[in-house]
PALO-624099 format. One record per residue (C-alpha): residue number from 1; y, z, x. Coordinates in Angstrom, 2 decimals, always signed. Layout:
+-----+---------+---------+---------+
! seq !      py !      pz !      px !
+-----+---------+---------+---------+
! NUM !       Y !       Z !       X !
...
+-----+---------+---------+---------+
end
This chain:
+-----+---------+---------+---------+
! seq !      py !      pz !      px !
+-----+---------+---------+---------+
!   1 !   -9.29 !  -29.50 !  -15.25 !
!   2 !  -10.45 !  -29.64 !  -11.66 !
!   3 !  -13.42 !  -27.39 !  -10.91 !
!   4 !  -12.70 !  -25.63 !   -7.62 !
!   5 !  -15.46 !  -23.05 !   -7.17 !
!   6 !  -18.47 !  -21.42 !   -8.79 !
!   7 !  -20.64 !  -18.46 !   -7.83 !
!   8 !  -23.52 !  -16.83 !   -9.67 !
!   9 !  -23.07 !  -13.09 !  -10.02 !
!  10 !  -24.91 !  -10.53 !  -12.21 !
!  11 !  -26.56 !  -13.39 !  -14.12 !
!  12 !  -23.23 !  -15.00 !  -15.02 !
!  13 !  -20.88 !  -17.50 !  -13.42 !
!  14 !  -17.62 !  -16.79 !  -11.60 !
!  15 !  -15.60 !  -20.00 !  -11.83 !
!  16 !  -12.22 !  -21.23 !  -10.61 !
!  17 !  -10.21 !  -24.18 !  -11.93 !
!  18 !   -6.95 !  -26.01 !  -11.36 !
!  19 !   -5.06 !  -27.69 !  -14.19 !
!  20 !   -1.64 !  -29.22 !  -14.87 !
!  21 !   +0.57 !  -26.87 !  -16.90 !
!  22 !   +3.11 !  -28.43 !  -19.22 !
!  23 !   +4.61 !  -24.97 !  -19.83 !
!  24 !   +5.18 !  -24.15 !  -16.15 !
!  25 !   +5.76 !  -27.73 !  -14.97 !
!  26 !   +3.34 !  -27.41 !  -12.07 !
!  27 !   -0.37 !  -27.20 !  -11.31 !
!  28 !   -1.95 !  -23.80 !  -11.93 !
!  29 !   -5.19 !  -22.12 !  -10.91 !
!  30 !   -7.14 !  -19.58 !  -12.91 !
!  31 !  -10.50 !  -17.86 !  -12.60 !
!  32 !  -12.98 !  -17.07 !  -15.36 !
!  33 !  -16.17 !  -15.02 !  -15.36 !
!  34 !  -18.69 !  -16.16 !  -17.95 !
!  35 !  -21.39 !  -13.54 !  -18.60 !
!  36 !  -25.00 !  -14.64 !  -19.10 !
!  37 !  -24.58 !  -14.19 !  -22.87 !
!  38 !  -22.20 !  -17.19 !  -22.88 !
!  39 !  -25.18 !  -19.47 !  -22.28 !
!  40 !  -26.39 !  -18.91 !  -25.85 !
!  41 !  -23.18 !  -18.38 !  -27.84 !
!  42 !  -19.51 !  -17.48 !  -27.81 !
!  43 !  -18.45 !  -14.19 !  -26.23 !
!  44 !  -15.30 !  -12.03 !  -26.45 !
!  45 !  -12.61 !  -12.37 !  -23.78 !
!  46 !  -10.66 !   -9.97 !  -21.61 !
!  47 !   -7.52 !  -11.34 !  -19.97 !
!  48 !   -6.60 !   -9.68 !  -16.69 !
!  49 !   -3.05 !   -9.89 !  -15.32 !
!  50 !   -2.60 !   -9.07 !  -11.65 !
!  51 !   +0.33 !   -7.52 !   -9.82 !
!  52 !   +3.01 !   -8.50 !   -7.32 !
!  53 !   +1.93 !  -10.88 !   -4.51 !
!  54 !   -1.50 !  -11.46 !   -6.11 !
!  55 !   -3.20 !  -14.70 !   -7.16 !
!  56 !   -6.05 !  -15.30 !   -9.59 !
!  57 !   -8.51 !  -14.17 !   -6.90 !
!  58 !   -7.57 !  -10.57 !   -6.09 !
!  59 !   -9.20 !   -9.02 !   -9.14 !
!  60 !  -12.17 !  -11.38 !   -8.91 !
!  61 !  -13.06 !  -10.37 !   -5.36 !
!  62 !  -12.01 !   -6.69 !   -5.24 !
!  63 !  -12.43 !   -5.00 !   -8.63 !
!  64 !  -16.19 !   -5.30 !   -9.16 !
!  65 !  -15.65 !   -6.07 !  -12.84 !
!  66 !  -18.38 !   -8.70 !  -13.21 !
!  67 !  -21.18 !   -6.12 !  -13.32 !
!  68 !  -19.64 !   -4.41 !  -16.35 !
!  69 !  -18.53 !   -7.61 !  -18.03 !
!  70 !  -22.07 !   -8.98 !  -17.74 !
!  71 !  -23.49 !   -5.78 !  -19.23 !
!  72 !  -21.20 !   -5.98 !  -22.26 !
!  73 !  -21.17 !   -9.77 !  -22.62 !
!  74 !  -17.44 !  -10.24 !  -22.09 !
!  75 !  -15.70 !  -13.17 !  -20.40 !
!  76 !  -12.89 !  -12.22 !  -18.01 !
!  77 !   -9.99 !  -14.65 !  -17.53 !
!  78 !   -7.61 !  -14.18 !  -14.57 !
!  79 !   -4.47 !  -16.33 !  -14.44 !
!  80 !   -2.23 !  -16.60 !  -11.40 !
!  81 !   +0.85 !  -14.37 !  -11.29 !
!  82 !   +3.52 !  -17.09 !  -11.12 !
!  83 !   +4.05 !  -20.83 !  -11.04 !
!  84 !   +3.30 !  -22.46 !   -7.67 !
!  85 !   +3.90 !  -25.64 !   -5.74 !
!  86 !   +6.59 !  -27.87 !   -4.30 !
!  87 !   +9.86 !  -27.54 !   -6.15 !
!  88 !   +9.07 !  -24.12 !   -7.65 !
!  89 !  +11.91 !  -21.82 !   -6.52 !
!  90 !  +11.20 !  -18.63 !   -4.61 !
!  91 !  +13.25 !  -15.55 !   -3.81 !
!  92 !  +16.17 !  -16.79 !   -1.67 !
!  93 !  +15.90 !  -13.55 !   +0.31 !
!  94 !  +12.19 !  -14.23 !   +0.92 !
!  95 !  +11.21 !  -10.86 !   -0.51 !
!  96 !   +7.71 !  -10.24 !   -1.90 !
!  97 !   +8.85 !   -8.59 !   -5.14 !
!  98 !  +10.42 !  -11.65 !   -6.79 !
!  99 !   +9.73 !  -15.37 !   -7.16 !
! 100 !   +6.36 !  -16.75 !   -6.07 !
! 101 !   +3.63 !  -14.24 !   -6.90 !
! 102 !   +6.05 !  -12.28 !   -9.07 !
! 103 !   +6.51 !  -14.07 !  -12.39 !
! 104 !   +6.62 !  -10.76 !  -14.31 !
! 105 !   +5.01 !  -12.42 !  -17.36 !
! 106 !   +8.37 !  -13.27 !  -18.94 !
! 107 !  +10.05 !  -16.48 !  -20.08 !
! 108 !  +12.98 !  -17.07 !  -17.75 !
! 109 !  +16.22 !  -18.24 !  -19.34 !
! 110 !  +18.36 !  -18.48 !  -16.18 !
! 111 !  +18.59 !  -21.24 !  -13.60 !
! 112 !  +16.93 !  -22.17 !  -11.34 !
! 113 !  +14.02 !  -20.17 !  -12.78 !
! 114 !  +13.82 !  -21.44 !  -16.37 !
! 115 !  +12.14 !  -24.78 !  -15.58 !
! 116 !   +9.00 !  -23.15 !  -14.15 !
! 117 !   +8.97 !  -19.41 !  -14.80 !
! 118 !   +7.59 !  -19.34 !  -18.35 !
! 119 !   +4.67 !  -17.03 !  -17.66 !
! 120 !   +4.79 !  -15.32 !  -21.06 !
! 121 !   +4.15 !  -18.60 !  -22.88 !
! 122 !   +1.51 !  -19.57 !  -20.35 !
! 123 !   -0.50 !  -16.36 !  -20.83 !
! 124 !   +0.00 !  -16.09 !  -24.59 !
! 125 !   -0.41 !  -19.75 !  -25.60 !
! 126 !   -1.27 !  -22.43 !  -23.04 !
! 127 !   -4.06 !  -20.76 !  -21.07 !
! 128 !   -5.86 !  -19.29 !  -24.12 !
! 129 !   -5.84 !  -22.73 !  -25.75 !
! 130 !   -7.33 !  -24.25 !  -22.61 !
! 131 !  -10.00 !  -21.56 !  -22.48 !
! 132 !  -10.79 !  -21.95 !  -26.18 !
! 133 !  -11.26 !  -25.71 !  -25.79 !
! 134 !  -13.48 !  -25.59 !  -22.71 !
! 135 !  -15.60 !  -22.43 !  -22.70 !
! 136 !  -17.92 !  -20.46 !  -24.97 !
! 137 !  -15.26 !  -17.85 !  -25.73 !
! 138 !  -14.40 !  -16.46 !  -29.17 !
! 139 !  -10.59 !  -16.56 !  -29.29 !
! 140 !  -10.57 !  -14.17 !  -32.26 !
! 141 !  -12.06 !  -11.40 !  -30.08 !
! 142 !   -9.60 !  -10.87 !  -27.25 !
! 143 !   -8.37 !   -7.93 !  -25.19 !
! 144 !   -5.90 !   -7.73 !  -22.31 !
! 145 !   -5.50 !   -5.58 !  -19.20 !
! 146 !   -3.66 !   -5.60 !  -15.89 !
! 147 !   -2.36 !   -3.78 !  -12.84 !
! 148 !   +1.21 !   -2.84 !  -11.84 !
! 149 !   +3.35 !   -5.88 !  -12.73 !
! 150 !   +0.27 !   -7.11 !  -14.59 !
! 151 !   -0.03 !   -3.78 !  -16.38 !
! 152 !   +3.54 !   -4.31 !  -17.56 !
! 153 !   +2.54 !   -7.81 !  -18.64 !
! 154 !   -0.57 !   -6.67 !  -20.49 !
! 155 !   +1.21 !   -3.89 !  -22.39 !
! 156 !   +4.25 !   -5.94 !  -23.38 !
! 157 !   +2.22 !   -8.98 !  -24.40 !
! 158 !   -0.14 !   -6.86 !  -26.51 !
! 159 !   +2.72 !   -4.98 !  -28.17 !
! 160 !   +4.52 !   -8.24 !  -28.97 !
! 161 !   +1.33 !   -9.85 !  -30.33 !
! 162 !   -0.60 !   -7.07 !  -32.12 !
! 163 !   -2.61 !   -9.52 !  -34.20 !
! 164 !   -3.97 !  -11.26 !  -31.12 !
! 165 !   -5.51 !   -8.39 !  -29.20 !
! 166 !   -8.13 !   -5.85 !  -30.19 !
! 167 !   -7.20 !   -3.49 !  -27.34 !
! 168 !   -5.01 !   -3.17 !  -24.26 !
! 169 !   -5.35 !   -1.26 !  -21.00 !
! 170 !   -3.47 !   -0.97 !  -17.75 !
! 171 !   -3.68 !   +0.45 !  -14.26 !
! 172 !   -0.44 !   +1.78 !  -12.75 !
! 173 !   +1.80 !   -0.30 !  -15.03 !
! 174 !   +5.51 !   -0.82 !  -14.46 !
! 175 !   +6.18 !   +1.06 !  -17.67 !
! 176 !   +9.93 !   +0.52 !  -17.99 !
! 177 !  +11.41 !   -2.43 !  -16.07 !
! 178 !  +14.79 !   -1.45 !  -17.49 !
! 179 !  +14.69 !   +1.67 !  -15.33 !
! 180 !  +13.22 !   +0.64 !  -11.98 !
! 181 !  +14.32 !   -1.55 !   -9.05 !
! 182 !  +11.46 !   -4.05 !   -9.37 !
! 183 !  +12.15 !   -4.61 !  -13.04 !
! 184 !  +15.92 !   -4.72 !  -12.71 !
! 185 !  +15.71 !   -7.35 !   -9.99 !
! 186 !  +13.19 !   -9.51 !  -11.87 !
! 187 !  +14.74 !   -9.30 !  -15.33 !
! 188 !  +18.28 !   -9.61 !  -13.99 !
! 189 !  +17.40 !  -12.88 !  -12.26 !
! 190 !  +15.01 !  -14.33 !  -14.83 !
! 191 !  +16.74 !  -13.21 !  -18.05 !
! 192 !  +20.37 !  -12.63 !  -17.01 !
! 193 !  +22.76 !   -9.68 !  -16.71 !
! 194 !  +22.70 !   -8.48 !  -20.34 !
! 195 !  +20.22 !   -5.60 !  -20.38 !
! 196 !  +19.89 !   -5.87 !  -24.16 !
! 197 !  +17.98 !   -9.09 !  -23.50 !
! 198 !  +15.58 !   -7.24 !  -21.20 !
! 199 !  +14.35 !   -4.87 !  -23.90 !
! 200 !  +11.88 !   -7.42 !  -25.27 !
! 201 !   +9.94 !   -7.01 !  -21.99 !
! 202 !  +10.08 !   -3.23 !  -21.67 !
! 203 !   +6.94 !   -1.37 !  -22.77 !
! 204 !   +8.77 !   +1.84 !  -23.63 !
! 205 !  +11.22 !   +0.00 !  -25.87 !
! 206 !   +8.44 !   -1.97 !  -27.57 !
! 207 !   +6.38 !   +1.16 !  -28.27 !
! 208 !   +9.37 !   +2.59 !  -30.13 !
! 209 !   +9.51 !   -0.55 !  -32.28 !
! 210 !   +5.78 !   -0.99 !  -32.86 !
! 211 !   +4.67 !   -1.22 !  -36.49 !
! 212 !   +1.01 !   -1.68 !  -35.60 !
! 213 !   -0.93 !   +0.47 !  -33.14 !
! 214 !   -3.35 !   -1.22 !  -30.76 !
! 215 !   -5.93 !   +0.94 !  -28.95 !
! 216 !   -4.39 !   +1.63 !  -25.52 !
! 217 !   -5.80 !   +3.09 !  -22.30 !
! 218 !   -3.64 !   +3.63 !  -19.19 !
! 219 !   -4.79 !   +5.03 !  -15.85 !
! 220 !   -2.27 !   +6.12 !  -13.22 !
! 221 !   -3.13 !   +7.33 !   -9.74 !
! 222 !   -1.60 !  +10.67 !   -8.85 !
! 223 !   -1.18 !   +9.66 !   -5.18 !
! 224 !   +0.51 !   +6.34 !   -5.98 !
! 225 !   +3.47 !   +5.79 !   -3.63 !
! 226 !   +5.28 !   +3.77 !   -6.32 !
! 227 !   +4.88 !   +6.29 !   -9.13 !
! 228 !   +8.30 !   +7.95 !   -9.17 !
! 229 !  +10.60 !   +5.06 !   -8.26 !
! 230 !   +8.94 !   +2.02 !   -9.81 !
! 231 !   +6.24 !   +2.85 !  -12.36 !
! 232 !   +7.94 !   +5.54 !  -14.48 !
! 233 !   +4.78 !   +6.77 !  -16.18 !
! 234 !   +6.66 !   +9.80 !  -17.52 !
! 235 !   +8.83 !   +7.44 !  -19.60 !
! 236 !   +5.69 !   +5.85 !  -21.07 !
! 237 !   +4.31 !   +9.26 !  -22.02 !
! 238 !   +7.64 !  +10.19 !  -23.61 !
! 239 !   +7.85 !   +6.91 !  -25.54 !
! 240 !   +4.33 !   +7.37 !  -26.95 !
! 241 !   +5.10 !  +10.96 !  -27.98 !
! 242 !   +8.38 !  +10.03 !  -29.67 !
! 243 !   +6.84 !   +7.10 !  -31.54 !
! 244 !   +3.60 !   +8.95 !  -32.30 !
! 245 !   +1.77 !   +6.08 !  -30.60 !
! 246 !   -1.84 !   +7.08 !  -29.81 !
! 247 !   -2.04 !   +5.86 !  -26.23 !
! 248 !   -4.56 !   +7.48 !  -23.89 !
! 249 !   -2.59 !   +7.94 !  -20.64 !
! 250 !   -4.60 !   +9.52 !  -17.84 !
! 251 !   -3.59 !  +10.71 !  -14.38 !
! 252 !   -6.33 !  +10.31 !  -11.79 !
! 253 !   -5.56 !  +12.72 !   -8.98 !
! 254 !   -5.83 !  +11.49 !   -5.40 !
! 255 !   -5.92 !   +7.79 !   -6.27 !
! 256 !   -3.31 !   +5.36 !   -4.97 !
! 257 !   -1.99 !   +1.95 !   -6.07 !
! 258 !   -4.77 !   -0.12 !   -4.49 !
! 259 !   -7.84 !   -1.97 !   -5.74 !
! 260 !   -9.93 !   +1.00 !   -4.58 !
! 261 !   -8.39 !   +2.77 !   -7.60 !
! 262 !   -9.05 !   -0.15 !   -9.92 !
! 263 !  -12.65 !   -0.51 !   -8.74 !
! 264 !  -13.23 !   +3.20 !   -9.41 !
! 265 !  -12.32 !   +2.98 !  -13.11 !
! 266 !  -12.71 !   -0.67 !  -14.14 !
! 267 !  -16.11 !   +0.14 !  -15.63 !
! 268 !  -14.52 !   +2.67 !  -17.99 !
! 269 !  -11.85 !   +0.16 !  -18.97 !
! 270 !  -14.39 !   -2.53 !  -19.80 !
! 271 !  -16.42 !   +0.03 !  -21.77 !
! 272 !  -13.23 !   +0.85 !  -23.69 !
! 273 !  -12.53 !   -2.78 !  -24.50 !
! 274 !  -16.14 !   -3.47 !  -25.41 !
! 275 !  -16.07 !   -0.83 !  -28.15 !
! 276 !  -13.14 !   -2.59 !  -29.83 !
! 277 !  -14.21 !   -6.17 !  -29.16 !
! 278 !  -17.73 !   -5.72 !  -30.55 !
! 279 !  -16.84 !   -3.32 !  -33.39 !
+-----+---------+---------+---------+
end
């Protein structure tokens, strides 16, 4: 790994690295916050998945999470949102909602995307192994969270890997990619035209199939411009009710889709994860 940056914050270290990814066939960057407790022993980990157009830095610089992570002794790992670099294909229409910055945390099966866009395997396997080998992080105590596209990623990854994560949370998640333009574009290109193949990456479908319940917290801003067309929170509520899945889904009135919203409630989310990681 190449060490790119380090900053001391709330007694811990905010670090950034670059490494070659054999899963994505390109170089990748990620950021990790190590709380002061990591100086004397292994600490639990929270993986944060960011949304469309973001990199590994948006959450690091805007959410204010380090204060709470330092208090609870939790490392926070932030991967990038897609493969990057020369030769990695982008949206041919140059739109911001697909391609670079929009990996959707799936394993692409269609060309030309399949060579690089394997973000599911990167987040679930390759990056955690790298973290486990290089940092004082206890890989048996892991939680996951995210925003928008990253909220979709966090929920689907946790539901597909219930033995790996103690808890899951999300801000403004794309709750049902099967039923929104962002999801239909991404899954149609990455996975192909058969919508039956998309169901493995749809939170609402996975909740209906879940045999194990993971503690879940979801916050949705009531003034979010994307709520009705793209996020489909009402479908998430319905899926939890029909499956008797005990998710805590909260509407926060007046809040939008931005990091101002995330910064307002990230402390509560880290408190939530801490209770399950340290229990």
